[in-house]
N, C-alpha and C positions, 0 to 999 in steps of 0.2 A: 622570556616566556618559552614554556616547551614546545617544538612543533607539533602540528599535528601528523597523525601517523594513519594512512589507512589500511585500512584491512577489508578484504574483500569489498569494497566498494562502498566503506563506511569510515567516515570520518572519525575517528574517536575523539572524547571531549577534553578539552584543554583544562586547566585549573581555572579559568575564566569562566568555563560553562559555556563557552559556543560551541555548537558542533555545526560543520557544515553539513549539508544534506541536498538530494537533487530538489529541484522546484518541482519536476513532474515526475510520477510514478506511474506507470501504467499496471493497473490490477486486473486479473480474473475477474471477469464481468460478473459470474454467478455468485463468486462470494462477495460481491458489491451488493447485489441487487436482492439477493435472498439473506435471510439471517442465518447467523452461524456464531457467532458469540453472543454472550449475557454479558448485555452491556450496562444492566441495574443489580449493585451489589446488594437488595434487600432480597431479591428474588433468587439467589445462588443455589437455592434447593431444586429449581425446575427439572424435569427431568428429560422433556424435549421439546421441539419449537416445532410447530406442523402448519405450512400450506397448502391450504388445497384450492385452486384458482383457475380461471378461462383466461388467456391471455390472446389478444387479439393481432393476429400476422397478417403479412402481405397477402398470403395465400388464404386465409381463412382464421377459423380459431384453433387452438392448442391448449390441450388439458396440460396443467403443472402443479407437478405433486414434490414437496420437499419437504422430510421430515428430518429434523436433527434429533439424535440421541445419543444422550450420554452413556458412559459404562458404570456398571454400578459400584466399580471400585473408586472413581474420580466423579468430583465436581464438575458442573458443565464448562467449558473453558470462556472465562469470564473477560473482564477489562484488562487485566496483566497478560493474559495470553492474547488476546488482541494487540495489544501493545508491541509482543515480540513478532508477530506476524506482519503489523505495519510498518514498525521502525527499524528490523533487522531483517526479516526473510524477502519482506518486497523491494527493498532497497538493493538488495542483492542480487535478486532475479533482473532487475531495472539494469544492473550494472554490467551482468554477464554478457558475453556476447551471443546470439541466438544460432543453433539452437539449446536452450538452457537443458543441462541434465536432469533426471530425477534425484540425483544423490547431490544436496547441497549443504556445503559446508559454511557452516555459521560462525566459527572461532570457538576460542574457548569461553567459560563461565566468565572469568575476570572482563575477557573485553566485553562480553555481553552488557555485564554490569555497567562497565564504561560507557557504553553505545546509549543505555537506558536512562543513564543518569543516577544511578543507585549507590549505595554503597556496597562493595564487595566485603560481602559476611557470609557465614553460613546458612543463615534466614533467608536471604536473596537467589542466594544459591540453592536452594531447595525449591523454591517457588518457580524460579526459572525453570527446574528441571520437572514440578509437576505440573507447570501451565504446558510445558511441552508435551508429556507424558497424555496429558488430557486431550489434546487436539488428537493424538495419535490413537486415541481410546474412542474418539467420539466417532460415531457413524453418520451417513446420510443416506437417507433411502430417496432416490430420486427418479421424476419422470418428466421428459418433456422441457427438461432444462438446459444441459449440456448438448452443444452443438458441434458434433467432429465434422471438421474439412479434411477432405482427402487432398492429395497432391496438387488435383486440379481445380480446388477451389469450392468443390461442391458440398454442401451441407446437409448433413443429417443428424437430427436428434434422435439421442439416446433413450431407449424404451427403459423401462423400470429397472434400477440398478442400485445396489449397496455399495458407497464408494467410502474414502477417508479424505481428508486435507491433506494429510499426512500419514504415509502408510507405515513408518517407521521412525524411530528417533534412536541415534546410538551417543552414548555422553564418551567421553575420552576415555580410552581402556576397552572399550565393548568391542566384541569379536563381529567382523562383517560376515555374511554367509561366505563370502571368498576365503574367509580365512585370514584376512588379513585386521589389523588391531586398528581402531579409529585414534585418531592422533588430535581431533578437538570435536567438539559437538556437531553431529550432524542429522540431517533430517532427510527422508526419502519421499516427495514428493508423490501425490498419485497420478495416476497415469492421465486420466482426464484433465486434473489442473496442467501438468506441463504439456498437454498437447494443447489446450487451449490457449495458453499463453504463448506458445512457439507459433501457432497460426493467427495470432494477432486479433483473438476473440477477447479485448480487454478495454479498460476506459481509464482515459487520464485522472489523475487526483492530483490535486495542489498539496505537495507534503508539507511545504511550509505553512500554508493556511490551516491545514489539521494539526499541524502542532501548537498552533496559536487558539485553540479552542480548548476551553478549561475543563471539558468533561468528555466522558466517553459517550454521552447521550448525545451530546451537541455535534461530537465527530461523526457517529454513526447516522445522524439527520443530514449533515452534509453529503455524506457518502449517497444517500437513498436520494438527495434532491439532484445531487450532480446527474446521477442517472436518469431522473423522472424528468429534468427540466430541459434534456437537449430535444425531445420530439416538440414540446411545447416551444420553444425557439425556433426552430426548424418551421413551424407553421406561424409564426412572426406573432405569436402571442408574447405576452410578459404575464400572463398570472395562471399559475399551477393550483388546481383543484384535486384536492384529495380526501378521501373519508377519515375520518380520526381512525376508526376500527382499521383500515387498511395501512396506516399509518403503525399501529401498535403490533399488528400481524409481522412487517416485513424491520422493526426497528431491532428486537420487540421489546416490547413494554407492557407491563400490567394495564388492561383497561381500565378506565375510571368509568363509573357510570353517571358521575354529576359532571356538569360539564365547568363548575368552578374548580374540581379536581383536576379536572384533562387540563385546564387553563395554567394550574399553578403545576403540573407534573413538567410541561414544555416552556413554562415560564423563562427560565435561565438560559435553555439552549435557545429560542428563540430571540432571547436579547442578545446572545452574542452573536448569531445570525444577524441579525439587522443593524446592531452597532459596527461591524465589519462590512455592512452594504452588500452581503452577499444575498440578501432579500429586502426589501425596502418596507413592507409591514406584512402584518397576517390579519387574517379575516376568519369568524367565524361562524358559521351559518346554520341555522334549523334544518333539518331533512325529514322532519316529520316522527321522530324517532327518541327516546327520554333517554338513550345511553348512547348515540351516536351522533357525529356533527359531520360537516362539510368544512374543511378548512382551507381558506385558499391566500396562497404565499404569492406576493406582488415581489417579481424577479427584482433583485437589485443590480446595480452596475456592474457589481466586480464578477456576478455571475454570467452576466452578458459578454466583459470583457473576456473570460476564461473560455467562453464557449466560442467566441469568436476567435481566441488564438491557436486553439485546439481542436477545430472542424475541419482544418486541411489533415489530408493523412499525411502523417508524419512518415520518413524511411523509418521502416523497423529493424533498426539493426541494434537495437537497446545501447547506443554508445552516446545516448542522451544527454547522461550525467555529465559526459565529458564535455558538452556544448554548453549547460547551462553556466548562464553569469549568474553568481549569488551574490547577494551584498554581505561583506562580511566588517564587522565595527573594526576591526585592527587592519583594514586593509582599504585603498581608495576603489571605488565600486565598478571602475571601471578595468579589474582585475579579473581573470577568470580563476577558479577554485582551485585549477591544477597549476596556477603558477605561484612560485613561493616569491617573497619579496625581494631576498635576495637574486631574482632572474634579471631582475631591473638592472643591477650592477654588472651583470655578464654578459659581452656583447661577441664573444668568440664562440662561432655555433660549435667549433669543436667541443668545446665544452660542456653543451647543454644535456649531454647523455647523463651527468651526473646529477643535475637539476630533477631530469624526468626521472629516472631510477629512484630518485629520493621521495618521490611522491607515487610510485606506483610498485610498491614490494609486492603487491599480489601477482606480478607478472614475474618478478623476479623469483617466486616460490612455487607458482604452479606453473608457469611456462620455462623451463629453463633455456630454450632456445629464443628468447623473447625478439631478438632482436630480427628473426626471420618470421615473427610472429605476423598477420595480416591486422589484430586490432592493436600491435604497440606501434605497427608504422602508423595506421591511422591516427592512434595517440600524437604521436610525436610530429606529425604533418599540423594537427592541430597547436600543439605548443609553438612550434615554429612561427606558424601564422601570429600568434598573440605578441611571440616576443618581436617579430620583425614591427607590428602595428606598434607595440609600445615602446621599442628604441625609435622608430621614427616621429612618434609623439614627443619622445624627449630632446630631440634634435630640433 
């Protein structure tokens, strides 16, 4: 079987179809909480998403404005663009040491196709290009959403401003402003996004669980519930109540005016969340309107376990993917993702460098002086600990 090769923190697919991914991905919270991608294919010609709301804060109430507008030359960023951001960009950001730069290399189009599990041919290459271009061309007019933290930790909300998720996209061969030529697909994150990510204004998501959900609507619903459930569980409750209209605004979904249509719209997504025990049941209640209802989500054990495991503040060095133990059908569950099976046979610490280097070509490519690099030293320490533990178990 062909060995997995890690590029920019992503494990590429084997012929068996298995992909190793981080268990926890920390995502910038505004792009989880507020809608950006169009997850409903039938409404791909929408021009904008708009939210004008009042949110309760510890120090009072705050006006929220969030409007996402597509370019006239591109469709709205859809489910495929969301996959690229979720399955490629976000894991890379979690893998990189902080502070992350704004210039992020995503790899070649061939590598991106492999990570997404799609065939490398001209249509898919063009789809990736169009998706990235549509993200860069889409603007966000926002007020009261992005919270900027200074070095002392003081928070200040940005007043009305127009931003992007990606400020620029460069494909292989394109010329950077400094005159250098791009050797792989590269994006430039917005200042606000990178700043918030580096300052820890993020929320944890179970990436393996997201991949197990079979529709973009179910995945988006999980992202929203993951944000909304935290204050509910903090208050020792197990029921989350949201208006159907609010859910439609934040997803976004096309609002239905009949309850049977609304239930049918969310039936598949609700079933996936219930079957996986993220929620235990769903209730619909009348609120005296013909086109709006209250949806009560009874929180399941999976969500409670996730809350308990992530509520404690994790050291934010973005080396979490090194520490995660991920089940792989081809290996015993006690092995960590960065240990090859061959490492079990090697008892000479002097030869461990070869095993480490075989699994972290990113360090060899991006950090020529990797053995003096702090992140490499940390990685080696983790590998040595696992090797010693496994050798002890063998004996």
